[in-house]
C-alpha positions as CSV (number, residue, x, y, z in Angstrom):
1,M,-1.6,-17.7,68.6
2,T,-3.7,-14.6,69.1
3,L,-2.4,-11.1,68.2
4,D,-2.1,-10.1,71.9
5,A,0.0,-13.2,72.6
6,A,2.2,-12.6,69.7
7,L,2.9,-9.0,70.8
8,L,3.4,-9.7,74.5
9,Q,4.4,-13.3,75.0
10,P,8.1,-13.0,73.9
11,F,8.6,-10.3,76.6
12,I,6.7,-12.2,79.2
13,E,8.4,-15.6,78.6
14,F,12.0,-14.7,77.8
15,G,14.3,-12.7,80.0
16,F,16.6,-11.8,77.2
17,M,13.7,-10.1,75.3
18,R,12.8,-8.1,78.4
19,R,16.4,-6.9,78.8
20,A,16.6,-6.0,75.1
21,L,13.4,-4.0,75.3
22,V,14.6,-2.1,78.4
23,A,17.9,-1.4,76.6
24,V,16.2,-0.1,73.5
25,V,13.7,2.1,75.5
26,A,16.6,3.6,77.5
27,L,18.6,4.3,74.4
28,A,15.6,5.9,72.8
29,M,15.1,8.3,75.7
30,G,18.6,9.6,75.5
31,A,19.7,9.2,71.9
32,A,16.6,10.5,70.1
33,P,16.6,14.0,71.7
34,L,20.3,14.3,70.8
35,G,19.4,13.3,67.2
36,C,16.9,16.1,67.1
37,L,19.6,18.6,68.1
38,L,22.0,17.2,65.4
39,V,19.2,17.5,62.8
40,L,18.5,21.1,63.7
41,R,22.2,21.9,63.5
42,R,22.5,20.1,60.1
43,M,25.0,17.7,61.7
44,S,23.1,14.5,61.0
45,L,26.1,12.8,59.3
46,V,28.3,13.8,62.2
47,G,26.5,11.2,64.4
48,D,27.2,8.6,61.7
49,A,30.8,9.6,61.6
50,M,31.3,9.3,65.3
51,A,29.5,6.0,65.4
52,H,32.1,4.7,62.9
53,A,34.9,6.4,64.9
54,L,34.1,4.1,67.8
55,L,35.4,1.1,66.0
56,P,39.2,1.4,66.4
57,G,38.9,2.1,70.1
58,A,36.4,-0.8,70.6
59,A,38.8,-3.0,68.6
60,V,41.7,-2.1,70.8
61,G,39.6,-2.8,73.9
62,Y,38.6,-6.1,72.4
63,L,42.2,-7.1,71.6
64,I,43.3,-6.3,75.1
65,A,40.5,-7.7,77.1
66,G,38.2,-9.7,74.8
67,L,34.5,-9.0,74.9
68,S,34.8,-6.8,78.0
69,L,32.1,-4.2,78.3
70,T,34.4,-1.8,80.2
71,A,37.4,-2.1,77.9
72,M,35.4,-1.8,74.6
73,S,33.3,1.1,75.9
74,L,36.2,3.0,77.2
75,G,38.2,2.4,74.0
76,G,35.3,3.4,71.8
77,F,34.6,6.6,73.9
78,V,38.2,7.7,73.7
79,A,38.5,7.0,69.9
80,A,35.3,8.8,69.1
81,L,36.4,11.8,71.2
82,V,39.7,11.9,69.4
83,V,38.0,12.0,66.0
84,A,35.5,14.7,67.2
85,L,38.2,16.9,68.6
86,G,40.6,16.2,65.7
87,A,38.0,17.1,63.1
88,G,37.1,20.2,65.0
89,A,40.7,21.3,65.3
90,V,41.3,20.8,61.6
91,T,38.1,22.8,60.8
92,R,39.2,25.8,63.0
93,R,42.8,25.9,61.8
94,T,42.3,25.3,58.0
95,G,38.9,26.6,57.2
96,Q,37.8,23.2,55.9
97,R,34.1,22.5,56.3
98,E,33.3,20.5,59.5
99,D,31.5,17.7,57.6
100,A,34.5,17.2,55.3
101,S,36.8,16.9,58.3
102,F,34.5,14.4,60.0
103,A,34.2,12.4,56.8
104,A,38.0,12.1,56.5
105,F,38.6,11.2,60.1
106,Y,35.8,8.7,60.4
107,L,36.8,6.9,57.2
108,I,40.3,6.5,58.5
109,A,39.1,5.4,61.9
110,L,36.7,2.9,60.3
111,A,39.4,1.4,58.1
112,L,41.8,1.1,61.1
113,G,39.2,-0.6,63.3
114,V,38.2,-3.1,60.6
115,L,41.9,-3.8,60.0
116,L,42.7,-4.4,63.7
117,I,39.8,-6.8,64.1
118,S,40.3,-8.6,60.8
119,T,44.0,-9.2,61.5
120,H,43.8,-10.1,65.1
121,G,40.3,-11.6,65.4
122,S,37.8,-13.4,63.2
123,S,34.9,-12.6,60.9
124,V,32.5,-13.4,63.8
125,D,34.2,-10.9,66.0
126,L,34.0,-8.2,63.3
127,I,30.3,-8.8,62.8
128,H,29.7,-8.7,66.6
129,V,31.4,-5.3,66.9
130,L,29.9,-3.9,63.7
131,F,26.3,-5.0,64.2
132,G,26.0,-6.1,67.9
133,S,23.2,-8.2,69.3
134,V,20.6,-6.5,71.4
135,L,19.2,-9.9,72.3
136,A,22.5,-10.6,74.1
137,V,22.4,-7.5,76.4
138,D,23.4,-8.4,79.9
139,D,22.9,-6.6,83.2
140,A,26.2,-4.7,83.1
141,A,25.2,-3.3,79.6
142,L,21.8,-2.3,81.0
143,V,23.4,-0.4,83.8
144,L,25.7,1.4,81.4
145,V,22.9,2.4,79.1
146,A,20.7,3.5,82.0
147,A,23.6,5.6,83.4
148,I,24.3,7.2,80.1
149,T,20.7,8.0,79.5
150,S,20.3,9.5,83.0
151,V,23.3,11.8,82.6
152,T,22.2,12.8,79.1
153,L,18.7,13.8,80.2
154,L,20.0,15.7,83.2
155,T,22.6,17.5,81.1
156,L,20.1,18.4,78.4
157,A,17.8,19.8,81.1
158,L,20.6,22.0,82.6
159,L,21.9,23.3,79.2
160,Y,18.6,23.3,77.3
161,R,18.5,27.0,76.6
162,P,22.0,27.5,75.3
163,L,21.7,24.3,73.2
164,V,18.5,25.5,71.6
165,V,19.8,29.0,71.0
166,E,23.0,27.8,69.4
167,S,21.0,25.4,67.2
168,F,19.1,28.3,65.7
169,D,21.6,31.2,66.0
170,A,25.1,30.4,67.2
171,G,26.3,33.9,66.3
172,F,23.8,35.5,68.7
173,L,24.8,33.2,71.5
174,R,28.5,34.2,71.0
175,S,27.6,37.9,70.8
176,V,25.9,37.9,74.2
177,G,28.7,35.9,75.8
178,G,26.8,32.6,76.1
179,P,28.4,29.2,76.5
180,G,28.3,28.4,72.8
181,A,31.6,26.4,72.6
182,L,30.8,24.6,75.9
183,S,27.3,23.6,74.7
184,H,28.7,22.4,71.3
185,N,31.4,20.3,73.0
186,V,28.9,18.9,75.5
187,L,26.6,17.9,72.7
188,L,29.5,16.0,71.0
189,V,30.4,14.3,74.2
190,L,26.8,13.2,74.9
191,T,26.5,12.0,71.4
192,V,29.7,9.9,71.7
193,A,28.5,8.5,75.1
194,N,25.1,7.5,73.7
195,L,26.7,5.8,70.7
196,V,29.0,3.9,73.1
197,G,26.0,2.7,75.0
198,G,24.2,1.9,71.8
199,F,27.0,-0.1,70.1
200,Q,27.1,-2.6,72.9
201,A,23.6,-3.5,72.0
202,M,23.3,-2.8,68.3
203,G,26.9,-2.5,67.1
204,T,28.7,0.6,65.7
205,L,26.8,0.6,62.4
206,M,23.3,0.3,63.8
207,A,23.6,2.4,67.0
208,V,23.4,5.7,65.1
209,G,20.2,4.5,63.3
210,L,18.2,4.7,66.6
211,M,19.6,8.1,67.2
212,M,19.0,9.7,63.8
213,V,16.2,8.0,61.9
214,P,13.4,8.7,64.4
215,A,14.6,12.3,64.8
216,I,14.5,12.8,61.0
217,A,11.1,11.2,60.8
218,A,9.7,13.4,63.6
219,R,10.9,16.5,61.8
220,F,8.1,15.9,59.2
221,W,5.4,16.3,61.9
222,V,6.6,19.0,64.3
223,R,8.9,22.0,64.4
224,D,9.2,23.0,68.1
225,L,12.2,21.2,69.8
226,G,10.3,20.0,72.8
227,P,7.5,18.1,71.0
228,L,10.1,17.1,68.3
229,A,12.3,15.4,70.9
230,L,9.3,13.7,72.5
231,L,7.9,12.4,69.2
232,A,11.4,11.2,68.2
233,A,11.8,9.3,71.4
234,V,8.3,7.7,71.0
235,I,9.1,6.7,67.4
236,A,12.4,5.2,68.6
237,M,10.8,3.2,71.4
238,V,8.0,1.9,69.2
239,S,10.6,1.0,66.5
240,G,12.6,-0.9,69.2
241,W,9.6,-2.8,70.4
242,A,8.3,-3.7,66.9
243,G,11.8,-4.5,65.6
244,L,12.4,-6.9,68.5
245,L,9.1,-8.6,67.8
246,L,10.0,-8.8,64.1
247,S,13.4,-10.3,64.8
248,F,11.9,-12.8,67.2
249,H,9.1,-14.1,65.0
250,A,10.9,-13.8,61.6
251,D,14.3,-15.0,62.9
252,L,16.0,-11.8,61.7
253,P,19.0,-9.9,63.2
254,S,17.6,-7.6,65.9
255,G,19.6,-4.4,65.3
256,P,18.9,-4.1,61.5
257,A,15.2,-5.0,62.2
258,I,14.9,-2.2,64.6
259,V,16.4,0.4,62.3
260,L,14.3,-0.9,59.3
261,V,11.1,-0.4,61.4
262,A,12.3,3.2,62.1
263,G,12.9,3.5,58.4
264,G,9.3,2.5,57.9
265,F,8.3,5.4,60.1
266,Y,10.5,7.7,58.1
267,A,8.8,6.5,54.8
268,V,5.4,7.2,56.2
269,S,6.4,10.6,57.5
270,L,8.0,11.5,54.2
271,L,4.7,10.8,52.4
272,F,2.1,12.0,54.9
273,G,4.0,14.4,57.3
274,R,2.3,17.7,57.8
275,Q,5.6,19.6,57.7
276,D,6.9,19.3,54.1
277,G,5.5,15.8,53.5
278,L,5.4,14.9,49.8
279,L,1.6,14.6,49.7
280,R,1.1,17.8,51.7
281,R,3.4,19.7,49.3
282,R,1.6,18.3,46.3
283,A,-1.7,19.4,47.7
284,A,-0.4,22.9,48.4
285,A,1.1,23.2,44.9
């Protein structure tokens, strides 16, 4: 088999590979720019916390309606919003750091979700919810992902300026009467929505990887938000394409393969990136 055939034939020959690629590209377009905003706000672990927080809601949806896209997505969305709003309320009323509040809430939510699925389902059900299967994405899941990505890009375009200003100087935005609280809450809602779309394909534990790892890798190359978001989206798309090929040819789980390819981009960026890459810093020392 030639190299061109190995790179293209799986997507030409198999419908499930084409659907998986479309899902990953759509997720990359919406999730990666959000990951950049979270990185700039030093909220990288908040995305991870909310991804874990989906689990109890998805578990309840699964227990009620089985592997229903609507039930699991709605349950996961509500659960993650409850965690986000609850952690925010604790931070405002007690003075506890936001990352500590999110850590407490997401660990409780993760334990509750695992308990619900383990006691009312099977180990296979638990693995499906935790890790997903992008190769099993159906048309309904594609429509959901495409809708979430469209809403995300439109909202980011409408609120681009306040989101950028709050990322760099939230105090200034509040002092001039800007929609700081609104933009922050909208960012959280969009993050939750993209994680809901992602967990159907990649599971709750892998969905956040496509959101955060490309954004963190891109940060080693560019600083301006526009190019940063574009580069992060490209890295996420290429990671999805290469990860799907790796999973197909090496018979590996697709979600972890995609995130590991993104991890490879991170490792290269860490070494060679022109913005604080290790080799660049050593040369400048």
